[in-house]
C-alpha positions in Angstrom: -14.5 -13.2 9.3 -12.0 -10.3 9.5 -9.5 -12.6 11.4 -9.9 -15.3 8.8 -9.8 -13.1 5.7 -7.4 -10.7 7.2 -4.8 -13.4 7.9 -5.0 -14.6 4.4 -4.7 -11.1 3.0 -1.8 -10.4 5.4 0.0 -13.4 4.2 -0.8 -12.4 0.6 0.9 -9.1 1.4 3.5 -10.2 3.9 5.2 -12.9 1.8 5.6 -10.6 -1.2 6.8 -8.0 1.2 9.5 -10.3 2.5 10.5 -11.1 -1.0 10.5 -7.4 -1.7 12.9 -6.9 1.2 15.2 -9.5 -0.2 15.1 -7.9 -3.6 15.8 -4.5 -2.1 18.8 -5.9 -0.3 20.1 -7.4 -3.5 19.5 -4.3 -5.6 21.4 -2.0 -3.1 24.3 -4.3 -3.5 24.1 -4.9 -7.3 23.1 -1.4 -8.4 25.0 1.9 -7.8 22.8 4.7 -6.2 22.4 6.4 -9.6 20.9 3.3 -11.2 18.9 2.4 -8.2 17.5 6.0 -8.3 16.6 5.4 -12.0 14.8 2.2 -11.0 13.0 4.0 -8.1 12.0 7.0 -10.3 10.5 4.7 -13.0 8.6 2.7 -10.3 7.4 5.9 -8.6 6.1 7.4 -11.9 4.4 4.2 -12.8 2.5 4.0 -9.6 1.7 7.7 -9.8 0.2 7.3 -13.2 -1.6 4.0 -12.3 -3.1 5.6 -9.2 -4.1 8.8 -11.0 -5.6 7.3 -14.1 -6.8 3.9 -12.9 -7.0 3.9 -9.1 -10.7 4.9 -9.0 -11.6 1.9 -11.1 -10.4 -0.7 -8.6 -12.3 1.1 -5.8 -15.4 1.2 -7.9 -15.3 -2.5 -8.6 -14.9 -3.4 -4.9 -17.8 -1.1 -3.9 -20.2 -2.0 -6.7 -19.5 -5.8 -7.0 -19.1 -6.9 -3.4 -21.9 -9.2 -2.3 -23.5 -9.3 -5.7 -23.6 -12.1 -8.3 -20.9 -12.0 -10.9 -22.2 -10.3 -14.1 -20.4 -10.8 -17.4 -21.7 -7.5 -18.7 -20.3 -5.7 -15.7 -16.9 -7.3 -16.3 -17.0 -6.3 -20.0 -18.0 -2.8 -19.0 -15.1 -2.5 -16.6 -12.6 -3.6 -19.2 -14.1 -1.3 -21.8 -13.4 1.6 -19.4 -10.0 0.2 -18.7 -9.3 0.1 -22.5 -10.2 3.7 -22.9 -7.9 4.7 -20.1 -5.1 2.5 -21.4 -5.3 4.1 -24.8 -4.9 7.5 -23.3 -1.9 6.3 -21.3 -0.3 4.9 -24.4 -0.8 8.2 -26.1 0.9 10.1 -23.3 3.8 7.6 -23.3 4.1 7.9 -27.1 4.3 11.7 -26.8 7.1 11.4 -24.2 9.1 9.5 -26.8 8.5 12.0 -29.5 9.3 15.1 -27.4 12.8 16.5 -27.6 13.9 15.1 -24.2 17.1 13.6 -23.1 17.3 9.9 -24.1 17.3 8.9 -20.4 14.3 11.0 -19.5 12.3 9.8 -22.5 13.1 6.1 -21.7 12.0 6.5 -18.0 8.8 8.3 -19.1 8.0 5.5 -21.6 8.8 2.8 -19.0 6.6 4.6 -16.5 3.6 4.6 -19.0 4.0 0.9 -19.6 4.4 0.2 -15.9 1.2 2.1 -15.1 -0.8 -0.2 -17.4 0.7 -3.3 -15.8 0.1 -2.1 -12.3 -3.5 -1.0 -13.2 -4.3 -4.4 -14.8 -3.1 -6.2 -11.7 -5.2 -3.9 -9.5 -8.3 -4.5 -11.5 -7.9 -8.3 -11.2 -7.2 -8.0 -7.5 -10.3 -5.8 -7.0 -12.5 -8.5 -8.6 -10.9 -11.2 -6.4 -11.6 -9.0 -3.3 -15.2 -8.3 -4.4 -16.0 -12.0 -4.5 -14.0 -12.6 -1.3 -11.6 -14.9 -3.1 -8.7 -14.0 -0.8 -7.0 -17.4 -1.6 -6.8 -16.3 -5.2 -5.4 -12.9 -4.1 -2.8 -14.7 -2.1 -1.8 -16.9 -5.0 -1.6 -14.0 -7.4 0.5 -11.8 -5.2 3.0 -14.5 -4.0 3.6 -16.0 -7.5 4.2 -12.7 -9.2 6.5 -11.5 -6.4 8.6 -14.7 -6.4 9.0 -14.9 -10.1 9.6 -11.2 -10.4 12.3 -11.3 -7.7 14.2 -14.1 -9.3 14.2 -12.4 -12.8 15.0 -8.9 -11.3 18.0 -10.3 -9.4 19.4 -11.9 -12.6 18.8 -8.7 -14.6 20.5 -6.6 -12.0 23.5 -8.9 -11.8 23.9 -9.1 -15.6 23.1 -5.5 -16.6 23.7 -3.3 -13.6 21.1 -1.1 -15.2 18.1 0.2 -13.2 15.8 0.6 -16.2 16.5 -2.9 -17.4 15.6 -4.3 -13.9 12.3 -2.3 -14.0 11.4 -3.6 -17.4 12.1 -7.2 -16.4 9.9 -6.8 -13.3 7.0 -5.5 -15.4 7.3 -8.3 -17.9 7.3 -10.9 -15.1 4.3 -9.3 -13.4 2.3 -9.1 -16.6 3.1 -12.7 -17.6 1.9 -14.0 -14.2 -1.3 -12.0 -14.3 -2.2 -13.1 -17.8 -1.5 -16.7 -17.0 -3.3 -16.7 -13.6 -6.1 -19.3 -13.8 -8.5 -17.4 -11.6 -8.2 -14.0 -13.3 -11.3 -12.2 -14.6 -12.2 -13.0 -18.2 -14.0 -10.9 -20.8 -17.1 -12.5 -22.4 -17.3 -11.3 -25.9 -20.8 -12.6 -26.5 -22.4 -10.6 -23.7 -21.5 -7.1 -24.7 -21.3 -3.9 -22.7 -23.9 -2.4 -20.4 -24.1 1.4 -20.6 -25.8 1.5 -17.2 -22.8 -0.3 -15.6 -20.5 2.1 -17.3 -22.5 5.0 -16.0 -22.5 3.6 -12.5 -18.7 3.1 -12.6 -18.0 6.5 -13.9 -20.5 8.2 -11.6 -19.0 6.5 -8.5 -15.4 6.8 -9.6 -15.0 10.2 -11.3 -15.1 12.2 -8.0 -12.4 9.8 -6.8 -10.3 10.1 -10.0 -9.6 13.8 -9.6 -8.6 13.4 -6.0 -6.4 10.4 -6.8 -4.5 12.5 -9.2 -3.7 14.9 -6.3 -3.1 12.0 -3.9 -0.6 10.4 -6.3 1.1 13.8 -6.8 1.5 14.0 -3.0 2.6 10.4 -2.7 5.3 10.5 -5.4 6.3 14.1 -6.0 9.0 13.8 -3.2 11.2 11.7 -5.5 10.6 14.1 -8.5 11.6 17.1 -6.4 14.6 15.2 -4.9 15.8 14.2 -8.3 15.6 17.8 -9.6 17.2 19.4 -6.5 19.5 16.9 -4.9 20.3 14.5 -7.9 19.4 11.0 -8.8 21.6 9.5 -6.1 19.4 11.1 -3.4 16.4 9.5 -5.1 18.3 6.2 -4.7 18.8 6.7 -1.0 15.2 7.8 -0.5 13.8 4.9 -2.5 15.8 2.4 -0.5 14.3 3.8 2.7 10.7 3.8 1.3 11.0 0.2 0.3 12.3 -1.0 3.7 10.0 1.2 5.9 6.9 2.4 4.0 6.7 -0.6 1.8 6.5 -3.0 4.8 4.0 -0.9 6.7 1.8 -0.1 3.7 1.8 -3.8 2.9 0.3 -4.5 6.3 -2.2 -1.6 6.1 -3.4 -2.6 2.6 -3.7 -6.3 3.6 -6.0 -5.4 6.5 -7.8 -2.7 4.5 -8.5 -4.9 1.5 -9.9 -7.7 3.7 -11.8 -5.2 6.0 -13.5 -3.1 3.3 -15.6 -5.8 1.6 -16.8 -6.9 5.1 -17.7 -3.3 5.9 -19.6 -3.1 2.6 -21.6 -6.2 3.5 -22.4 -4.9 7.0 -23.3 -1.5 5.8 -25.5 -2.7 2.9 -27.4 -5.0 5.4 -29.0 -1.9 6.9 -28.0 -3.0 10.4 -26.3 0.0 12.0 -25.0 -2.0 15.0 -23.4 -4.6 12.8 -21.9 -1.9 10.6 -20.4 -0.1 13.6 -19.1 -3.4 15.1 -17.4 -4.3 11.9 -15.8 -0.9 11.5 -14.6 -1.0 15.2 -12.9 -4.4 14.5 -11.4 -3.0 11.3 -9.9 0.0 13.1 -8.4 -2.0 16.0 -6.9 -4.5 13.6 -5.4 -1.7 11.6 -3.8 0.2 14.4 -2.9 -3.0 16.2 -0.7 -4.0 13.3 0.6 -0.6 12.1 1.6 1.1 15.4 3.8 -1.8 16.8 5.3 -2.3 13.4 6.3 1.4 13.1 7.7 1.5 16.7 9.6 -1.8 16.2 11.1 -0.6 12.9 12.2 2.7 14.4 13.8 1.0 17.5 15.6 -1.8 15.5 16.4 0.3 12.4 20.2 0.1 12.8 20.2 -3.7 12.9 17.5 -4.2 10.3 19.3 -1.8 7.9 22.7 -3.3 8.4 21.3 -6.7 7.4 19.1 -5.7 4.5 20.7 -2.6 2.9 24.1 -2.1 1.1 26.7 0.0 3.0 26.3 3.2 1.0 22.6 3.4 1.7 22.5 2.6 5.4 22.9 6.1 7.0 20.1 7.5 4.9 17.7 4.6 5.6 18.3 4.7 9.4 17.8 8.5 9.6 14.6 8.3 7.5 13.0 5.4 9.3 11.1 7.3 12.1 9.8 9.9 9.6 8.6 7.4 7.0 7.2 5.0 9.6 5.1 7.9 11.1 3.9 8.9 7.7 3.0 5.3 6.8 0.9 4.9 10.0 -1.0 8.1 9.4 -1.5 7.3 5.7 -2.6 3.7 6.5 -5.3 4.9 9.0 -6.7 7.5 6.5 -6.6 5.3 3.4 -7.8 2.0 5.0 -10.3 3.2 7.5 -11.4 6.9 7.4 -11.7 7.0 3.7 -14.1 4.0 3.9 -16.8 6.4 5.2 -16.9 8.2 1.9 -16.9 5.0 -0.1 -19.6 3.3 1.9 -21.9 6.3 1.7 -21.0 7.1 -2.0 -19.9 10.6 -0.9 -16.8 10.4 -3.0 -16.7 14.1 -3.8 -15.1 14.7 -0.4 -12.0 12.9 -1.7 -11.2 15.8 -4.0 -11.2 18.4 -1.3 -9.1 16.3 1.0 -6.5 15.8 -1.8 -6.8 19.5 -2.7 -5.8 20.4 0.9 -2.8 17.9 0.9 -1.3 18.9 -2.5 -0.3 22.5 -1.7 1.0 21.5 1.8 3.1 18.8 0.1 4.5 21.1 -2.6 5.3 24.0 -0.3 6.9 21.7 2.3 9.0 20.0 -0.4 10.0 23.3 -1.8 11.1 24.7 1.6 12.7 21.6 3.1 14.3 19.6 0.3 16.8 22.4 -0.8 18.0 22.7 2.8 17.8 19.2 4.2 17.8 16.9 1.1 16.2 13.5 1.6 15.5 14.3 5.3 13.5 17.3 4.2 11.5 15.1 1.8 10.7 12.7 4.7 9.5 15.6 6.9 7.4 16.9 4.1 5.6 13.6 3.7 4.8 13.5 7.5 3.3 17.0 7.3 1.3 16.1 4.2 -0.1 12.9 5.7 -1.1 14.6 9.0 -2.9 17.3 7.0 -4.8 14.7 5.0 -5.8 12.7 8.1 -7.1 15.8 10.0 -9.1 17.0 7.0 -10.5 13.4 6.3 -11.7 13.1 9.9 -13.5 16.4 9.8 -15.1 15.6 6.4 -16.1 12.0 7.5 -18.2 13.4 10.4 -20.5 15.0 7.9 -21.4 11.8 6.1 -20.9 8.9 8.5 -19.9 9.0 12.2 -17.1 6.5 12.3 -16.7 4.5 15.5 -13.4 5.0 17.4 -13.3 2.5 20.3 -11.2 4.5 22.8 -10.9 1.7 25.4 -9.6 -0.8 22.9 -7.3 1.8 21.4 -5.8 2.4 24.9 -5.2 -1.3 25.2 -3.2 -1.3 21.9 -1.2 1.7 23.1 -0.4 0.0 26.4 0.7 -3.1 24.7 3.0 -1.2 22.3 4.5 0.7 25.2 5.3 -2.6 26.9 6.9 -3.9 23.7 9.0 -0.8 23.4 10.2 -1.0 27.0 11.2 -4.6 26.5 13.1 -3.8 23.3 15.0 -0.7 24.3 17.7 -2.5 26.3 18.5 -4.7 23.3 18.1 -2.2 20.5 21.9 -1.4 20.2 22.8 -5.1 19.5 23.4 -6.3 16.0 23.4 -9.4 13.9 21.0 -11.8 12.2 20.5 -14.0 15.2 20.1 -11.0 17.4 17.5 -9.6 15.0 15.5 -12.8 15.2 15.6 -12.7 19.0 14.6 -9.0 19.0 11.6 -9.7 16.8 10.5 -12.7 18.8 10.8 -10.8 22.0 8.8 -7.8 20.7 6.1 -10.1 19.3 5.9 -12.2 22.4 5.6 -9.2 24.8 3.1 -7.5 22.5 1.0 -10.6 22.2 1.0 -11.3 26.0 0.1 -7.7 26.7 -2.9 -7.9 24.3 -3.9 -11.2 25.8 -3.7 -9.9 29.3 -5.7 -6.8 28.4 -8.3 -8.9 26.6 -8.3 -6.9 23.4 -11.7 -7.2 21.6 -12.5 -10.1 24.0 -10.0 -12.2 22.2 -9.1 -14.1 25.4 -12.7 -15.3 26.0 -13.2 -16.1 22.3 -10.0 -18.1 22.2 -10.8 -19.9 25.4 -14.3 -20.8 24.2 -13.0 -22.1 20.9 -10.4 -24.2 22.8 -13.0 -25.6 25.1 -15.3 -26.5 22.2 -12.4 -28.2 20.4 -11.5 -30.2 23.6 -15.2 -31.2 24.1 -15.4 -32.4 20.5 -12.3 -34.5 21.0 
């Protein structure tokens, strides 16, 4: 099931990611670093606010609704909570406009408040789709909003050369697609709100909410510190790197995680400990089996990838930041899409807060020490330190609530296959050009796939052979 749903989820993330790559390439050519920095700052603040205020709601929906019959009163209760949070966000955005701030700062703050509402609304709908295992709907929603948004953003960037205008257009396109999506979740006015559902949502999600505020601070404070210390141009360089590197790897991690988590919930709720462990082992191997080769490949081929995707003024920064941001994305992906599932499955969500509380001071101290001296490279190093701190703390805390399985033998197979891929790519890493990049990617994928097949990862060789024989017999 993970292979089936994971592939759909991966496509649902991969295709928008490819579109995002193309948009990033276009924006680095259409917007100067200052305007790209404004766009990046508004986007970062929006996602920070969305994660801090609403992120717990999506996790609660997935945990409480997966494997259960759809309940109109539960849907109404979710959107009632969403409405309260949205009103608070609008109030904060309105205060930003009224405060005696510079016009540019006030405009970015207001745009960020609006963006957080749009991102949160999309996340709630995506959580309902994941809870009912409607990964086809998830795929359609993600691809359609990415494609329409990319077209309109490119036009806006070409016509206005203004980062805030581009961000506003992207929000409008995302909201329009989500509101018109035929499989979105709908409110039933005749069924009312169930206080027990609200209490369950709040009870499960509130411990997560406080921690997500700290997680979001860790995840997005680098751009705020960069903007204050090194200027908005440094934010533009750093944003371009995060789009190309972290965006692609996080896309893969979230695709696998969003497919794996509902399956883990079903296995855990069945009460079958063996089935639960087996599912979690598959989830972990699928996650590292995609993240680690992706990070190694990006780091080795960064000069060629960046030369094709990114405008000339951004290239040096993106190339230098790639190994740091790729490492951080792998660590963050493992924590957020595997280790954290131990707390969600068992309902021990209070651990989230203490993990985030450990990451936040490390993040702020590292940024304060490294950014003034090393600029955007210091911000990248601070992210790596923060993510390793969070993963180490999460592993220790997870042992207290649920002993997660870590299949060492299968992990070693992934490591060996990644090493074989890297050895094959190194002699060709200095070459450049679009045709060369296609060849490099094909070579890396082929060597990695052959290595996994030879090592029989998760018995895939026997499973594939058996499936082929059954198909031939049926013919």
